[in-house]
C-alpha positions as CSV (number, residue, x, y, z in Angstrom):
1,M,35.0,-10.9,-1.1
2,S,33.0,-12.5,1.7
3,V,30.8,-10.3,4.0
4,E,30.7,-11.4,7.6
5,S,27.5,-11.9,9.6
6,V,26.9,-9.5,12.5
7,F,24.8,-12.1,14.4
8,P,27.5,-12.7,17.0
9,Q,27.3,-9.1,18.1
10,L,23.5,-8.9,17.7
11,E,22.9,-12.1,19.6
12,A,24.3,-10.6,22.8
13,L,21.8,-7.8,22.6
14,L,18.6,-9.9,22.0
15,P,18.0,-10.9,25.6
16,H,17.5,-7.2,26.4
17,V,14.8,-6.4,23.8
18,Q,11.1,-7.2,23.3
19,K,10.3,-10.0,20.9
20,P,13.8,-11.0,20.0
21,I,12.6,-13.8,17.8
22,Q,11.7,-11.2,15.1
23,Y,15.4,-10.6,14.5
24,V,16.8,-14.1,14.2
25,G,15.6,-15.2,10.7
26,G,15.5,-18.8,9.6
27,E,11.8,-18.8,8.6
28,L,10.4,-21.7,6.7
29,N,11.0,-21.0,2.9
30,S,13.5,-18.3,3.5
31,T,16.6,-18.3,1.3
32,V,20.3,-17.9,2.1
33,K,22.6,-17.9,-0.9
34,S,26.4,-17.8,-1.0
35,W,27.7,-14.2,-1.2
36,E,30.6,-15.1,-3.4
37,S,28.5,-17.0,-5.9
38,C,26.4,-13.9,-6.7
39,D,27.4,-10.7,-8.5
40,V,24.2,-8.7,-7.8
41,R,22.9,-8.4,-4.3
42,W,19.6,-6.9,-3.1
43,S,18.5,-6.0,0.4
44,L,14.7,-5.6,0.4
45,M,13.1,-3.5,3.1
46,Y,9.6,-3.0,4.4
47,P,10.0,0.1,6.6
48,D,8.0,-1.2,9.5
49,A,8.2,-3.8,12.2
50,Y,8.7,-7.5,11.3
51,E,5.1,-8.3,12.3
52,V,3.8,-5.9,9.6
53,G,6.6,-6.4,7.0
54,L,6.9,-10.1,6.8
55,P,3.4,-10.8,5.4
56,N,3.8,-8.0,2.8
57,Q,3.1,-9.6,-0.6
58,G,5.2,-7.1,-2.6
59,V,8.4,-7.8,-0.7
60,M,7.8,-11.5,-0.6
61,I,7.2,-11.6,-4.4
62,L,10.4,-9.7,-5.2
63,Y,12.4,-11.8,-2.7
64,E,11.4,-14.9,-4.6
65,V,11.7,-13.5,-8.1
66,L,15.3,-12.3,-7.4
67,N,16.5,-15.4,-5.6
68,E,15.3,-17.7,-8.4
69,R,17.9,-16.1,-10.7
70,E,21.4,-17.5,-10.9
71,G,24.0,-15.1,-9.6
72,V,21.5,-12.9,-7.8
73,L,20.7,-12.9,-4.1
74,A,18.0,-11.0,-2.1
75,E,17.7,-10.8,1.6
76,R,15.1,-9.0,3.8
77,T,15.5,-6.2,6.4
78,Y,12.8,-4.6,8.6
79,S,12.7,-1.6,10.9
80,V,14.0,-2.4,14.4
81,W,12.1,-1.2,17.4
82,P,13.5,1.7,19.4
83,D,14.8,-0.6,22.2
84,L,17.1,-2.5,19.8
85,E,18.0,0.7,17.9
86,E,19.4,2.2,21.1
87,L,21.5,-0.9,21.8
88,M,22.7,-1.2,18.2
89,R,23.9,2.4,18.3
90,E,25.6,1.8,21.7
91,H,27.4,-1.4,20.5
92,K,27.9,-0.3,16.9
93,V,25.9,-3.0,15.3
94,P,24.7,-1.9,11.8
95,Q,21.3,-2.4,10.1
96,F,21.2,-6.1,9.2
97,T,19.2,-8.5,7.0
98,V,17.3,-11.2,8.9
99,D,18.3,-13.9,6.4
100,S,22.0,-14.0,7.1
101,H,22.5,-10.9,9.2
102,R,24.8,-9.3,6.7
103,P,25.2,-5.5,7.0
104,V,22.8,-3.7,4.7
105,S,25.6,-1.3,3.6
106,A,27.3,-4.3,1.8
107,F,24.5,-4.8,-0.7
108,D,24.3,-3.3,-4.2
109,F,20.7,-2.3,-3.9
110,L,18.5,-1.3,-0.9
111,G,14.9,-1.6,-2.2
112,V,12.4,-0.1,0.1
113,S,8.6,-0.8,-0.4
114,F,6.4,2.1,0.8
115,S,2.7,1.2,1.3
116,T,2.3,4.5,3.2
117,E,4.1,7.7,3.5
118,L,4.3,7.3,7.3
119,G,7.3,5.0,6.8
120,Y,9.6,7.7,5.7
121,T,11.3,8.4,9.0
122,N,11.9,4.6,9.4
123,L,13.9,4.7,6.1
124,L,16.1,7.4,7.6
125,T,16.6,5.4,10.7
126,A,17.7,2.3,8.7
127,L,20.1,4.3,6.5
128,D,21.7,5.9,9.5
129,L,22.0,2.5,11.3
130,A,23.5,1.1,8.1
131,G,26.1,3.8,7.9
132,V,24.7,5.0,4.6
133,P,24.7,8.8,4.2
134,L,21.1,10.2,4.5
135,D,21.6,12.5,1.5
136,A,22.0,10.7,-1.8
137,V,24.5,13.2,-3.0
138,D,27.0,12.2,-0.3
139,R,27.0,8.5,-1.3
140,T,29.8,6.8,-3.2
141,E,29.9,3.7,-5.4
142,D,30.7,1.7,-2.2
143,H,27.1,2.5,-0.9
144,P,24.0,0.6,-2.0
145,V,21.7,2.3,-4.5
146,V,18.6,3.2,-2.5
147,V,15.4,2.4,-4.5
148,A,11.9,3.4,-3.5
149,G,8.9,1.4,-4.7
150,G,5.3,0.7,-3.6
151,H,2.2,2.9,-3.8
152,A,3.8,5.8,-1.9
153,A,6.6,5.9,-4.5
154,F,4.2,7.4,-7.1
155,N,5.1,10.7,-5.5
156,P,8.7,10.2,-4.2
157,E,9.5,13.9,-4.2
158,P,9.3,14.4,-0.3
159,I,12.1,11.8,0.0
160,A,14.0,12.8,-3.2
161,D,17.0,13.9,-1.2
162,F,17.3,10.5,0.5
163,I,16.8,8.0,-2.3
164,D,18.8,7.4,-5.4
165,C,15.9,6.3,-7.6
166,A,12.3,5.3,-7.6
167,V,10.3,2.7,-9.5
168,I,6.6,3.3,-10.0
169,G,4.3,0.4,-10.8
170,D,4.8,-3.4,-10.7
171,G,8.2,-4.5,-9.5
172,E,8.6,-8.0,-10.9
173,Q,10.2,-7.2,-14.2
174,A,11.6,-3.9,-13.0
175,V,14.0,-5.5,-10.5
176,L,15.3,-7.9,-13.1
177,D,15.9,-5.1,-15.6
178,M,17.8,-3.1,-12.9
179,T,19.8,-6.2,-12.0
180,A,20.9,-6.6,-15.6
181,I,22.0,-3.0,-15.8
182,L,24.0,-3.2,-12.6
183,R,25.6,-6.5,-13.7
184,A,26.7,-5.1,-17.1
185,W,28.1,-2.0,-15.4
186,K,30.1,-4.1,-13.0
187,A,31.4,-6.4,-15.8
188,E,32.7,-3.3,-17.6
189,G,34.7,-2.3,-14.6
190,R,32.2,0.2,-13.1
191,P,32.9,3.0,-15.7
192,G,31.9,6.5,-14.6
193,G,31.2,5.3,-11.0
194,R,27.9,5.7,-9.3
195,D,26.8,8.6,-11.5
196,E,27.1,6.4,-14.7
197,L,25.1,3.6,-13.1
198,L,22.3,5.9,-12.1
199,F,22.3,7.4,-15.6
200,R,22.0,4.0,-17.2
201,L,19.0,3.3,-14.9
202,A,17.4,6.7,-15.7
203,R,17.8,6.5,-19.5
204,T,15.6,3.4,-19.6
205,G,12.6,5.8,-19.1
206,S,11.2,3.7,-16.3
207,V,13.5,4.4,-13.3
208,Y,13.2,7.9,-11.8
209,V,16.5,9.4,-10.6
210,P,15.7,12.7,-8.8
211,K,19.3,14.1,-9.1
212,F,18.8,14.3,-12.9
213,Y,15.8,16.6,-12.5
214,D,15.8,20.2,-11.4
215,V,12.7,21.8,-9.9
216,E,12.0,25.4,-10.6
217,Y,9.6,27.5,-8.5
218,L,7.4,30.5,-9.0
219,A,7.5,33.4,-6.6
220,D,4.4,32.3,-4.8
221,G,5.9,28.8,-4.0
222,R,4.2,26.8,-6.7
223,I,6.3,24.7,-9.1
224,A,7.1,26.3,-12.4
225,R,8.5,23.2,-14.0
226,V,10.5,20.0,-13.4
227,V,13.2,19.7,-16.1
228,P,15.9,17.1,-16.8
229,N,19.4,18.5,-16.2
230,R,21.3,15.9,-18.3
231,S,21.0,14.9,-21.9
232,G,19.5,11.5,-22.4
233,V,17.2,11.6,-19.4
234,P,13.5,11.5,-20.3
235,W,11.1,14.3,-19.5
236,R,8.6,11.8,-18.1
237,V,9.1,8.5,-16.3
238,S,6.7,5.7,-17.0
239,K,5.2,3.1,-14.7
240,H,5.8,-0.7,-15.0
241,T,2.8,-2.9,-15.8
242,V,3.0,-6.7,-15.6
243,M,0.4,-7.9,-18.1
244,D,0.1,-11.7,-17.7
245,L,-0.2,-12.6,-14.0
246,D,-0.2,-16.3,-14.8
247,E,3.4,-15.8,-15.9
248,W,4.3,-14.5,-12.5
249,P,2.8,-17.1,-10.0
250,Y,4.5,-15.6,-7.0
251,P,5.0,-16.2,-4.1
252,K,5.5,-20.0,-4.8
253,Q,7.0,-20.6,-1.4
254,P,5.4,-18.1,0.9
255,L,7.4,-17.3,4.1
256,V,6.1,-18.7,7.4
257,P,6.8,-16.2,10.2
258,L,8.5,-17.2,13.4
259,A,6.8,-14.5,15.5
260,E,3.2,-13.4,15.5
261,T,2.3,-11.2,12.5
262,V,-0.7,-9.2,11.4
263,H,-1.7,-11.8,8.8
264,E,-1.1,-15.5,9.3
265,R,-2.4,-17.0,6.2
266,M,-1.3,-18.1,2.7
267,S,-2.3,-15.3,0.3
268,V,-2.9,-15.3,-3.4
269,E,-3.4,-12.1,-5.5
270,I,-6.3,-13.1,-7.7
271,F,-6.2,-10.0,-9.8
272,R,-4.4,-6.7,-10.0
273,G,-6.0,-3.3,-10.8
274,C,-9.4,-1.8,-10.4
275,T,-11.7,0.2,-12.7
276,R,-14.5,0.9,-10.3
277,G,-13.4,4.5,-10.4
278,C,-13.7,5.5,-6.7
279,R,-12.3,9.0,-6.9
280,F,-10.5,8.9,-3.5
281,C,-8.8,5.6,-4.2
282,Q,-5.1,6.0,-5.3
283,A,-4.6,2.2,-5.4
284,G,-7.4,1.7,-7.9
285,M,-6.2,4.5,-10.1
286,I,-2.5,3.7,-10.2
287,T,-2.9,0.0,-10.7
288,R,-5.0,0.1,-13.8
289,P,-5.8,-1.8,-16.0
290,V,-7.5,-4.8,-14.4
291,R,-5.5,-8.0,-15.0
292,E,-7.1,-11.2,-13.7
293,R,-5.3,-14.4,-12.8
294,S,-6.9,-17.4,-14.3
295,I,-9.0,-19.8,-12.2
296,T,-6.5,-22.6,-12.9
297,G,-3.6,-20.3,-12.1
298,I,-5.2,-19.5,-8.7
299,G,-5.8,-23.1,-8.0
300,E,-2.2,-24.1,-8.7
301,M,-0.9,-21.3,-6.5
302,V,-3.1,-22.2,-3.6
303,E,-2.2,-25.9,-3.9
304,K,1.6,-25.2,-4.0
305,G,1.4,-22.6,-1.3
306,L,-0.5,-24.7,1.2
307,K,1.9,-27.6,0.7
308,A,4.9,-25.3,1.2
309,T,3.5,-23.6,4.3
310,G,1.0,-25.6,6.3
311,F,-1.3,-22.6,6.7
312,E,-5.0,-23.3,7.4
313,E,-6.4,-20.1,5.7
314,V,-6.1,-18.8,2.2
315,G,-6.6,-15.1,1.6
316,L,-7.9,-14.2,-1.9
317,L,-6.3,-10.8,-2.3
318,S,-7.0,-7.8,-4.6
319,L,-8.5,-4.3,-4.3
320,S,-12.0,-5.8,-4.7
321,S,-11.7,-9.5,-4.7
322,A,-15.4,-10.3,-5.2
323,D,-15.2,-8.5,-8.6
324,H,-13.1,-11.3,-10.1
325,T,-15.3,-12.6,-13.0
326,E,-15.1,-16.2,-11.7
327,I,-15.0,-15.5,-8.0
328,G,-18.0,-17.8,-7.4
329,D,-16.3,-20.7,-9.2
330,V,-13.0,-19.9,-7.5
331,A,-14.5,-20.0,-4.0
332,K,-16.6,-23.1,-4.6
333,G,-13.7,-25.0,-6.2
334,L,-11.3,-24.2,-3.4
335,A,-14.0,-25.0,-0.7
336,D,-14.7,-28.3,-2.4
337,R,-11.0,-29.2,-2.8
338,Y,-10.1,-28.4,0.8
339,E,-13.3,-29.3,2.6
340,K,-11.8,-32.3,4.5
341,D,-8.7,-30.3,5.4
342,K,-10.8,-27.5,7.0
343,I,-8.9,-24.8,5.0
344,G,-10.7,-21.5,5.4
345,L,-11.0,-18.9,2.7
346,S,-11.1,-15.1,3.2
347,L,-11.6,-11.9,1.2
348,P,-10.0,-8.7,2.6
349,S,-13.3,-6.9,2.4
350,T,-16.5,-7.2,0.3
351,R,-18.2,-4.6,-1.8
352,V,-21.8,-4.2,-0.9
353,D,-22.9,-4.7,-4.6
354,A,-20.6,-7.7,-5.1
355,F,-21.8,-9.7,-2.1
356,N,-24.1,-12.6,-2.3
357,I,-24.9,-15.3,0.2
358,D,-23.7,-18.2,-2.0
359,L,-20.2,-16.6,-2.1
360,A,-20.3,-15.9,1.6
361,N,-21.3,-19.5,2.4
362,E,-18.5,-20.9,0.3
363,L,-16.0,-18.6,2.1
364,T,-17.1,-19.8,5.5
365,R,-17.8,-23.4,4.7
366,N,-14.4,-24.7,5.9
367,G,-13.5,-21.9,8.3
368,R,-15.1,-19.9,11.1
369,R,-17.9,-17.5,10.4
370,S,-16.3,-14.1,11.3
371,G,-17.8,-10.7,10.9
372,L,-18.4,-9.2,7.4
373,T,-16.8,-5.9,6.4
374,F,-18.4,-3.5,3.9
375,A,-17.1,-0.1,2.9
376,P,-19.9,2.4,1.9
377,E,-17.2,5.1,2.4
378,G,-19.8,7.9,2.5
379,G,-22.8,8.3,4.9
380,S,-25.2,10.0,2.5
381,E,-26.3,9.2,-1.0
382,R,-25.1,12.6,-2.2
383,I,-21.5,12.2,-0.9
384,R,-21.3,8.7,-2.4
385,K,-22.1,10.3,-5.8
386,V,-19.3,12.8,-5.2
387,I,-16.8,10.0,-4.6
388,N,-18.3,7.7,-7.3
389,K,-19.0,4.9,-4.8
390,M,-22.1,3.6,-6.5
391,V,-23.8,1.9,-3.5
392,S,-27.3,2.9,-2.5
393,E,-28.6,2.7,1.1
394,E,-31.2,0.1,-0.3
395,D,-28.3,-2.0,-1.6
396,L,-26.6,-1.9,1.8
397,I,-29.8,-2.7,3.8
398,R,-30.7,-5.6,1.4
399,T,-27.1,-7.0,1.7
400,V,-26.9,-6.9,5.5
401,A,-30.4,-8.3,5.7
402,T,-29.2,-11.3,3.7
403,A,-26.2,-11.7,6.0
404,Y,-28.1,-11.4,9.3
405,G,-30.8,-13.7,8.0
406,N,-28.2,-16.4,7.2
407,G,-26.7,-16.5,10.6
408,W,-24.2,-13.6,10.8
409,R,-24.3,-11.5,13.9
410,Q,-21.6,-8.9,13.3
411,V,-21.2,-6.4,10.4
412,K,-18.4,-3.8,10.1
413,L,-19.0,-0.7,8.0
414,Y,-16.1,1.5,6.9
415,F,-16.5,5.2,6.2
416,M,-14.3,8.3,5.6
417,C,-14.7,11.8,7.1
418,G,-13.5,14.9,5.3
419,L,-14.4,14.1,1.8
420,P,-14.7,16.9,-0.8
421,T,-17.9,19.0,-0.4
422,E,-18.8,17.1,2.7
423,T,-21.1,18.7,5.3
424,D,-21.9,17.8,8.9
425,D,-25.2,16.3,7.7
426,D,-23.4,13.9,5.3
427,V,-21.4,12.5,8.3
428,L,-24.4,12.4,10.7
429,Q,-26.3,10.2,8.1
430,I,-23.7,7.5,9.0
431,A,-25.6,7.1,12.3
432,D,-28.9,6.8,10.5
433,M,-27.5,4.1,8.3
434,A,-26.1,2.2,11.2
435,T,-29.4,2.2,13.1
436,K,-31.3,1.0,10.0
437,V,-28.7,-1.8,9.7
438,I,-29.3,-2.9,13.3
439,A,-33.1,-2.6,13.0
440,K,-33.1,-4.7,9.8
441,G,-30.8,-7.3,11.5
442,R,-33.1,-7.7,14.4
443,E,-36.1,-7.9,12.1
444,V,-34.8,-10.7,9.8
445,S,-33.0,-12.7,12.5
446,G,-35.5,-12.3,15.3
447,K,-32.7,-11.7,17.7
448,N,-31.4,-8.7,19.6
449,D,-27.7,-9.7,19.8
450,I,-27.0,-8.0,16.4
451,R,-23.9,-5.8,16.2
452,C,-22.7,-3.2,13.8
453,T,-19.3,-1.5,14.1
454,V,-18.8,1.8,12.4
455,S,-15.1,2.5,11.6
456,I,-14.1,5.9,10.3
457,G,-10.8,7.2,8.8
458,G,-9.9,10.7,7.8
459,F,-9.8,11.3,4.0
460,V,-6.4,12.2,2.6
461,P,-6.2,13.5,-1.0
462,K,-3.7,11.4,-3.0
463,P,-1.6,12.0,-6.2
464,H,-2.8,10.5,-9.5
465,T,-6.5,10.7,-8.4
466,P,-9.3,13.1,-9.3
467,F,-9.0,14.4,-5.8
468,Q,-5.4,15.4,-6.1
469,W,-6.6,19.0,-6.4
470,A,-9.0,18.9,-3.5
471,P,-8.5,20.8,-0.2
472,Q,-8.1,18.6,2.9
473,L,-10.2,19.1,6.0
474,S,-8.2,20.3,8.9
475,A,-7.7,18.1,11.9
476,E,-9.8,20.3,14.1
477,E,-12.8,20.3,11.7
478,T,-12.5,16.5,11.3
479,D,-12.5,15.9,15.0
480,A,-15.4,18.2,15.6
481,R,-17.5,16.4,12.9
482,L,-16.7,13.0,14.3
483,E,-17.6,14.2,17.8
484,K,-21.1,15.2,16.6
485,L,-21.4,11.8,15.1
486,R,-20.4,10.0,18.3
487,E,-22.9,12.1,20.3
488,K,-25.7,11.1,17.9
489,I,-24.9,7.4,18.1
490,R,-24.5,7.4,21.9
491,G,-27.7,9.4,22.2
492,D,-29.8,6.7,20.5
493,K,-31.4,4.8,23.4
494,K,-32.9,2.1,21.2
495,Y,-29.9,1.2,18.9
496,G,-26.8,3.0,20.3
497,R,-25.6,0.2,22.4
498,S,-25.5,-2.2,19.5
499,I,-23.3,0.2,17.4
500,G,-19.6,0.1,18.0
501,F,-17.8,3.3,17.0
502,R,-14.1,3.4,16.1
503,Y,-12.4,6.4,14.5
504,H,-8.9,7.8,13.9
505,D,-8.7,11.5,14.9
506,G,-7.7,14.0,12.2
507,K,-4.1,14.5,13.2
508,P,-2.3,11.6,11.5
509,G,-4.3,12.4,8.3
510,I,-2.9,15.9,8.2
511,V,0.7,14.6,8.4
512,E,-0.1,12.0,5.8
513,G,-1.6,14.8,3.6
514,L,1.6,16.8,3.9
515,L,3.7,13.8,2.8
516,S,1.4,12.5,0.1
517,R,1.2,15.8,-1.8
518,G,4.5,17.2,-0.8
519,D,7.4,18.3,-2.9
520,R,11.2,18.2,-2.3
521,R,11.0,21.0,0.2
522,V,9.0,18.7,2.6
523,G,12.2,16.6,2.9
524,A,13.4,19.2,5.4
525,V,10.4,18.4,7.6
526,I,11.0,14.7,7.4
527,R,14.7,15.1,8.3
528,A,13.8,17.3,11.3
529,V,11.2,14.9,12.6
530,Y,13.7,12.0,12.3
531,E,16.4,14.0,14.1
532,D,14.0,14.8,16.8
533,G,13.3,11.1,17.4
534,G,10.4,10.4,15.1
535,R,10.0,6.7,14.4
536,F,7.1,4.3,13.5
537,D,4.7,7.1,12.7
538,G,2.1,4.6,11.5
539,W,1.8,3.4,15.1
540,R,-0.5,5.4,17.3
541,E,1.7,4.9,20.4
542,H,4.8,6.2,18.6
543,F,3.2,9.0,16.4
544,S,3.6,12.5,17.7
545,Y,1.5,15.2,16.0
546,D,3.1,17.9,18.1
547,R,6.6,16.8,16.8
548,W,5.5,17.0,13.2
549,M,3.8,20.4,13.7
550,E,6.8,21.9,15.5
551,C,9.2,20.6,12.8
552,A,7.0,21.9,10.0
553,E,6.8,25.3,11.7
554,R,10.6,25.4,11.8
555,A,11.4,23.9,8.3
556,L,8.8,25.4,6.0
557,P,9.0,29.2,6.5
558,Q,12.5,29.2,4.9
559,F,10.6,28.4,1.7
560,G,7.9,31.0,2.4
561,L,5.4,28.1,3.0
562,D,3.4,26.6,5.8
563,L,1.5,23.3,6.6
564,D,-1.8,24.6,5.3
565,W,-0.3,25.4,1.9
566,Y,0.3,21.6,1.4
567,T,-2.9,20.3,3.1
568,T,-6.0,22.5,3.2
569,R,-5.3,24.5,0.0
570,E,-7.2,23.7,-3.1
571,R,-5.1,23.4,-6.3
572,T,-6.0,24.8,-9.7
573,Y,-5.8,23.1,-13.1
574,E,-2.9,25.3,-14.2
575,E,-0.7,24.3,-11.2
576,V,2.3,22.0,-11.9
577,L,1.9,19.2,-9.4
578,P,5.1,17.6,-7.8
579,W,4.4,14.3,-9.5
580,D,3.3,15.5,-13.0
581,H,6.6,14.2,-14.6
582,L,5.8,10.7,-13.2
583,D,3.5,8.9,-15.6
584,S,0.9,6.6,-14.1
585,G,-0.8,6.3,-17.5
586,L,-3.7,8.4,-16.4
587,D,-4.4,11.4,-18.6
588,K,-4.3,14.6,-16.5
589,D,-7.2,16.2,-18.4
590,W,-9.3,13.0,-17.7
591,L,-8.5,13.3,-14.0
592,W,-9.5,17.0,-14.0
593,E,-12.8,16.2,-15.8
594,D,-13.5,13.5,-13.2
595,W,-12.8,16.0,-10.4
596,Q,-15.3,18.4,-12.0
597,D,-17.8,15.6,-12.4
598,S,-17.5,14.9,-8.7
599,L,-18.4,18.5,-7.9
600,D,-21.5,18.0,-10.0
601,E,-22.2,14.7,-8.2
602,T,-22.0,12.8,-11.5
603,E,-21.3,9.1,-11.3
604,V,-19.1,7.2,-13.8
605,E,-19.6,3.5,-14.6
606,D,-16.9,0.7,-14.3
607,C,-15.2,0.6,-17.8
608,R,-14.9,-3.2,-17.6
609,W,-18.6,-3.4,-18.5
610,T,-19.1,-0.2,-20.4
611,P,-17.5,1.7,-23.3
612,C,-14.0,3.2,-22.6
613,F,-14.0,6.5,-20.7
614,D,-10.5,7.5,-22.1
615,C,-8.6,7.5,-18.8
616,G,-5.5,7.0,-21.0
617,V,-4.0,3.9,-19.4
618,C,-4.6,1.3,-22.0
619,P,-3.4,3.1,-25.2
620,Q,-0.6,5.0,-23.4
621,M,0.9,2.0,-21.6
622,Q,0.1,-0.4,-24.5
623,T,-2.0,-2.5,-22.2
624,E,-5.6,-3.7,-22.0
625,I,-8.1,-4.9,-19.5
626,Q,-7.7,-8.7,-19.0
627,I,-10.7,-10.5,-17.6
628,G,-12.3,-13.9,-17.8
629,P,-14.4,-15.9,-17.8
630,T,-12.2,-18.8,-18.8
631,G,-15.0,-21.3,-18.4
632,R,-12.6,-23.6,-16.5
633,K,-13.2,-25.2,-13.1
634,L,-10.8,-26.1,-10.4
635,L,-10.6,-29.8,-11.4
636,P,-9.4,-32.4,-10.8
637,L,-9.8,-32.5,-7.1
638,S,-6.7,-33.6,-5.3
639,V,-6.7,-37.2,-4.3
640,K,-5.9,-37.6,-0.6
């Protein structure tokens, strides 16, 4: 049966909203397939505005992987801004896909990729606009199966009431497996309805269906255990890991946006995973092991992607791109190949100890020389040992001296405030580091127009990291500490004017902390915030700390809990954590030992270059670290 486009109704509303172009679709390399020719249909959502969602690599990859398959279609949907939401409600226009403007409610799956927990209220907005019941228990087999994925899905418990299932880990193979299960269930005549479909997904052991698990609580509010309530459902759910990235060279045809977006470049993921062992970094922990894409695989993806898009910049993406074993050869090969075309290369950020001037010169040879970004994360040597960020002040000064001495004028340094065991002095040493950077820059360049920008974010403890047990610093303490730092920088008559200071106050971090380590009871807060008008909580102009606090104060006392219980409270080893039944591959005892090592200020090496530290991922997930060098070069050069 055909599903009609809602564009005729939508088009009449577009003259009355900001940036209407973001809702019309038709981007270069987008795909529209016949509805009738497909028996499995996915709607893929990034729960944020088009300008943030369209460049998202995860959604773009799954969009292509699914649309390449015969009989399967995938379309994209993004969060609509409040001005359009109001008009859609008034004129009864449902949540739609941008590819063919079909209603989201007509699809089999609604896959939602969460990079951050602050997108949860946008999910509820989209479900309500789509006419899909907010509570999963109220849905029938006529409603799409709502699937959560992305890094924030490694603890989906706060949104367990609102999703049907969650997939943790890599999505490429996972969506194809789910597609096959749904196709077989449909072919058999949908036996057992929605419940049977969800059971078939759950019994694979790699799709988490919250309704099949009961949470039991102790009298003090802690979790006693999470237990399957149906035979055949596994006690633990495992993450997906794609092992050979060269077998998944996506996206092959990257989308080219119609409206301005946060990243306008062709991006290639050069490797996945990180074993540096930074204790605050959830992304590094949950994406283990390291899997590098080959130098020839990278070259082929860049060549095809540039031909398909016309972009003039290539982003070499990963958690720590300069750690690719052949990054020098990759950068030189690409710079050589595209020198006449003036194609620029970029890395998202550069580790202090992975930077060298040869690499930097290759990255800027064909493009503009922009500022360099380094992330020491902690201001003092002591706190960097606590977080296992093995970068000394001497390393940093030597690196920025090389940069300033070779023509750079601007360096950005990223830090966190509120790290475990942190004191005022640890934070105030950020100012000392910044002044030394400026002084060294002036010395080696012989110029005074040297700039250093200090950017600071609040630390949020995350699941599946050694800091998952740590107390979070309150918003008031975070703000007070940052105010002292600002006063110290501003009070420096010699260097203060050359140091830019940007920081996020502690309030969004507290809300993120509630959501990142929350359990199912936090869903009541999310729903209350949504019903009170909460939208786009990741945007400063839309975020309301007071709204979140008021809703938490109303919703949590019914469980005998409060906000501090979820945020500033330290956990013990014995406590059952809300995500313990979701297996990221990391051994819980290893995480606890690393937490104890952090309190002793003990550093741990990168296991790529040292003996194994028994984190558990490789044997448990039947994986292994995959790194070069391949010894290959990016040849032959393209003949123009």
